[in-house]
C-alpha positions as protocol buffer text, in pm:
chain_id: "A"
residue {
  index: 1
  type: MET
  ca { x: -16260 y: -8620 z: -8273 }
}
residue {
  index: 2
  type: GLU
  ca { x: -15926 y: -8541 z: -8432 }
}
residue {
  index: 3
  type: SER
  ca { x: -15903 y: -8202 z: -8602 }
}
residue {
  index: 4
  type: ARG
  ca { x: -15922 y: -8227 z: -8978 }
}
residue {
  index: 5
  type: PHE
  ca { x: -15616 y: -8003 z: -9009 }
}
residue {
  index: 6
  type: ASN
  ca { x: -15320 y: -8060 z: -8782 }
}
residue {
  index: 7
  type: GLN
  ca { x: -14943 y: -8076 z: -8819 }
}
residue {
  index: 8
  type: TYR
  ca { x: -14941 y: -8455 z: -8832 }
}
residue {
  index: 9
  type: ARG
  ca { x: -15223 y: -8493 z: -9087 }
}
residue {
  index: 10
  type: ILE
  ca { x: -15124 y: -8215 z: -9329 }
}
residue {
  index: 11
  type: MET
  ca { x: -14861 y: -8341 z: -9572 }
}
residue {
  index: 12
  type: TRP
  ca { x: -14594 y: -8201 z: -9801 }
}
residue {
  index: 13
  type: VAL
  ca { x: -14500 y: -8385 z: -10120 }
}
residue {
  index: 14
  type: LEU
  ca { x: -14147 y: -8318 z: -10244 }
}
residue {
  index: 15
  type: VAL
  ca { x: -14035 y: -8420 z: -10592 }
}
residue {
  index: 16
  type: PHE
  ca { x: -13661 y: -8437 z: -10661 }
}
residue {
  index: 17
  type: PHE
  ca { x: -13545 y: -8491 z: -11016 }
}
residue {
  index: 18
  type: ASP
  ca { x: -13240 y: -8503 z: -11236 }
}
residue {
  index: 19
  type: LEU
  ca { x: -13334 y: -8531 z: -11602 }
}
residue {
  index: 20
  type: PRO
  ca { x: -13104 y: -8524 z: -11904 }
}
residue {
  index: 21
  type: THR
  ca { x: -13110 y: -8198 z: -12105 }
}
residue {
  index: 22
  type: GLU
  ca { x: -12834 y: -8248 z: -12360 }
}
residue {
  index: 23
  type: THR
  ca { x: -13052 y: -8262 z: -12671 }
}
residue {
  index: 24
  type: LYS
  ca { x: -13349 y: -8049 z: -12781 }
}
residue {
  index: 25
  type: LYS
  ca { x: -13576 y: -8352 z: -12736 }
}
residue {
  index: 26
  type: GLU
  ca { x: -13452 y: -8406 z: -12377 }
}
residue {
  index: 27
  type: GLN
  ca { x: -13499 y: -8034 z: -12303 }
}
residue {
  index: 28
  type: LYS
  ca { x: -13857 y: -8058 z: -12428 }
}
residue {
  index: 29
  type: ILE
  ca { x: -13923 y: -8364 z: -12208 }
}
residue {
  index: 30
  type: TYR
  ca { x: -13772 y: -8180 z: -11908 }
}
residue {
  index: 31
  type: ALA
  ca { x: -13991 y: -7875 z: -11974 }
}
residue {
  index: 32
  type: LYS
  ca { x: -14303 y: -8093 z: -12009 }
}
residue {
  index: 33
  type: PHE
  ca { x: -14231 y: -8270 z: -11677 }
}
residue {
  index: 34
  type: ARG
  ca { x: -14167 y: -7940 z: -11498 }
}
residue {
  index: 35
  type: LYS
  ca { x: -14483 y: -7783 z: -11647 }
}
residue {
  index: 36
  type: GLY
  ca { x: -14684 y: -8086 z: -11537 }
}
residue {
  index: 37
  type: LEU
  ca { x: -14564 y: -8035 z: -11179 }
}
residue {
  index: 38
  type: LEU
  ca { x: -14652 y: -7666 z: -11190 }
}
residue {
  index: 39
  type: ASP
  ca { x: -14995 y: -7739 z: -11341 }
}
residue {
  index: 40
  type: ASP
  ca { x: -15062 y: -7978 z: -11051 }
}
residue {
  index: 41
  type: GLY
  ca { x: -14989 y: -7708 z: -10793 }
}
residue {
  index: 42
  type: PHE
  ca { x: -14625 y: -7782 z: -10715 }
}
residue {
  index: 43
  type: ALA
  ca { x: -14391 y: -7489 z: -10652 }
}
residue {
  index: 44
  type: MET
  ca { x: -14017 y: -7474 z: -10708 }
}
residue {
  index: 45
  type: PHE
  ca { x: -13826 y: -7505 z: -10381 }
}
residue {
  index: 46
  type: GLN
  ca { x: -13482 y: -7526 z: -10542 }
}
residue {
  index: 47
  type: PHE
  ca { x: -13371 y: -7616 z: -10893 }
}
residue {
  index: 48
  type: SER
  ca { x: -13504 y: -7967 z: -10956 }
}
residue {
  index: 49
  type: ILE
  ca { x: -13686 y: -7980 z: -10621 }
}
residue {
  index: 50
  type: TYR
  ca { x: -14057 y: -7904 z: -10623 }
}
residue {
  index: 51
  type: LEU
  ca { x: -14304 y: -7923 z: -10337 }
}
residue {
  index: 52
  type: ARG
  ca { x: -14676 y: -7922 z: -10276 }
}
residue {
  index: 53
  type: HIS
  ca { x: -14883 y: -7868 z: -9963 }
}
residue {
  index: 54
  type: CYS
  ca { x: -15163 y: -8126 z: -9921 }
}
residue {
  index: 55
  type: ALA
  ca { x: -15447 y: -8129 z: -9668 }
}
residue {
  index: 56
  type: SER
  ca { x: -15415 y: -8504 z: -9596 }
}
residue {
  index: 57
  type: GLN
  ca { x: -15229 y: -8824 z: -9677 }
}
residue {
  index: 58
  type: GLU
  ca { x: -15513 y: -8920 z: -9911 }
}
residue {
  index: 59
  type: ASN
  ca { x: -15478 y: -8591 z: -10099 }
}
residue {
  index: 60
  type: ALA
  ca { x: -15100 y: -8636 z: -10115 }
}
residue {
  index: 61
  type: GLU
  ca { x: -15148 y: -8981 z: -10269 }
}
residue {
  index: 62
  type: VAL
  ca { x: -15359 y: -8827 z: -10548 }
}
residue {
  index: 63
  type: HIS
  ca { x: -15077 y: -8589 z: -10638 }
}
residue {
  index: 64
  type: ILE
  ca { x: -14813 y: -8861 z: -10610 }
}
residue {
  index: 65
  type: ARG
  ca { x: -15011 y: -9068 z: -10864 }
}
residue {
  index: 66
  type: ARG
  ca { x: -15021 y: -8765 z: -11095 }
}
residue {
  index: 67
  type: VAL
  ca { x: -14642 y: -8723 z: -11070 }
}
residue {
  index: 68
  type: LYS
  ca { x: -14597 y: -9092 z: -11153 }
}
residue {
  index: 69
  type: GLN
  ca { x: -14806 y: -9040 z: -11468 }
}
residue {
  index: 70
  type: LEU
  ca { x: -14564 y: -8763 z: -11573 }
}
residue {
  index: 71
  type: LEU
  ca { x: -14247 y: -8971 z: -11531 }
}
residue {
  index: 72
  type: PRO
  ca { x: -14020 y: -8949 z: -11835 }
}
residue {
  index: 73
  type: GLU
  ca { x: -13837 y: -9247 z: -11988 }
}
residue {
  index: 74
  type: LYS
  ca { x: -13493 y: -9129 z: -11872 }
}
residue {
  index: 75
  type: GLY
  ca { x: -13360 y: -8956 z: -11565 }
}
residue {
  index: 76
  type: HIS
  ca { x: -13400 y: -8992 z: -11191 }
}
residue {
  index: 77
  type: VAL
  ca { x: -13708 y: -8883 z: -10997 }
}
residue {
  index: 78
  type: GLY
  ca { x: -13764 y: -8915 z: -10623 }
}
residue {
  index: 79
  type: ILE
  ca { x: -14089 y: -8850 z: -10437 }
}
residue {
  index: 80
  type: LEU
  ca { x: -14093 y: -8788 z: -10063 }
}
residue {
  index: 81
  type: CYS
  ca { x: -14400 y: -8728 z: -9847 }
}
residue {
  index: 82
  type: ILE
  ca { x: -14354 y: -8569 z: -9502 }
}
residue {
  index: 83
  type: THR
  ca { x: -14584 y: -8425 z: -9239 }
}
residue {
  index: 84
  type: ASP
  ca { x: -14628 y: -8054 z: -9186 }
}
residue {
  index: 85
  type: LYS
  ca { x: -14462 y: -8098 z: -8845 }
}
residue {
  index: 86
  type: GLN
  ca { x: -14151 y: -8251 z: -9006 }
}
residue {
  index: 87
  type: PHE
  ca { x: -14144 y: -7982 z: -9275 }
}
residue {
  index: 88
  type: GLY
  ca { x: -14163 y: -7712 z: -9008 }
}
residue {
  index: 89
  type: ARG
  ca { x: -13844 y: -7845 z: -8846 }
}
residue {
  index: 90
  type: MET
  ca { x: -13642 y: -7785 z: -9162 }
}
residue {
  index: 91
  type: GLU
  ca { x: -13356 y: -7538 z: -9128 }
}
residue {
  index: 92
  type: LEU
  ca { x: -13292 y: -7322 z: -9434 }
}
residue {
  index: 93
  type: PHE
  ca { x: -12980 y: -7118 z: -9503 }
}
residue {
  index: 94
  type: TYR
  ca { x: -12875 y: -6872 z: -9770 }
}
residue {
  index: 95
  type: GLY
  ca { x: -12500 y: -6883 z: -9737 }
}
residue {
  index: 96
  type: ARG
  ca { x: -12446 y: -6877 z: -9360 }
}
residue {
  index: 97
  type: LYS
  ca { x: -12756 y: -6668 z: -9294 }
}
residue {
  index: 98
  type: GLU
  ca { x: -13059 y: -6859 z: -9169 }
}
residue {
  index: 99
  type: LYS
  ca { x: -13386 y: -6796 z: -9350 }
}
residue {
  index: 100
  type: ALA
  ca { x: -13729 y: -6851 z: -9193 }
}
residue {
  index: 101
  type: LEU
  ca { x: -13966 y: -7094 z: -9362 }
}
residue {
  index: 102
  type: ALA
  ca { x: -14241 y: -6917 z: -9550 }
}
residue {
  index: 103
  type: ALA
  ca { x: -14595 y: -6996 z: -9440 }
}
residue {
  index: 104
  type: PRO
  ca { x: -14778 y: -7217 z: -9690 }
}
residue {
  index: 105
  type: SER
  ca { x: -15021 y: -7038 z: -9916 }
}
residue {
  index: 106
  type: GLN
  ca { x: -15384 y: -7114 z: -9856 }
}
residue {
  index: 107
  type: GLN
  ca { x: -15516 y: -7346 z: -10123 }
}
residue {
  index: 108
  type: LEU
  ca { x: -15877 y: -7386 z: -10212 }
}
residue {
  index: 109
  type: GLU
  ca { x: -15958 y: -7752 z: -10259 }
}
residue {
  index: 110
  type: LEU
  ca { x: -16281 y: -7865 z: -10419 }
}
residue {
  index: 111
  type: PHE
  ca { x: -16397 y: -8218 z: -10360 }
}
């Protein structure tokens, strides 16, 4: 039997977005979208890139549906789902100095 948690089953959902913020109304829409991501357990990876650790593809699909419900009228939003194995191969740099990937926080999931 396949382990319930392995590097190929655990998923990461990344949300990339570029929303207009020129008017007060657009700023409010931006803030609402960002808050919705945070409320759903996403964390900021970089400005306008948020990510979430999910225990399975099925769990990732739930959170992808939630992001789609938050989509604003204007702007660009991309959603990418990758395995934990793929995420672990990412190379991160601050300037020319390499930075190790932080271990994902343990999340309690209730079914």
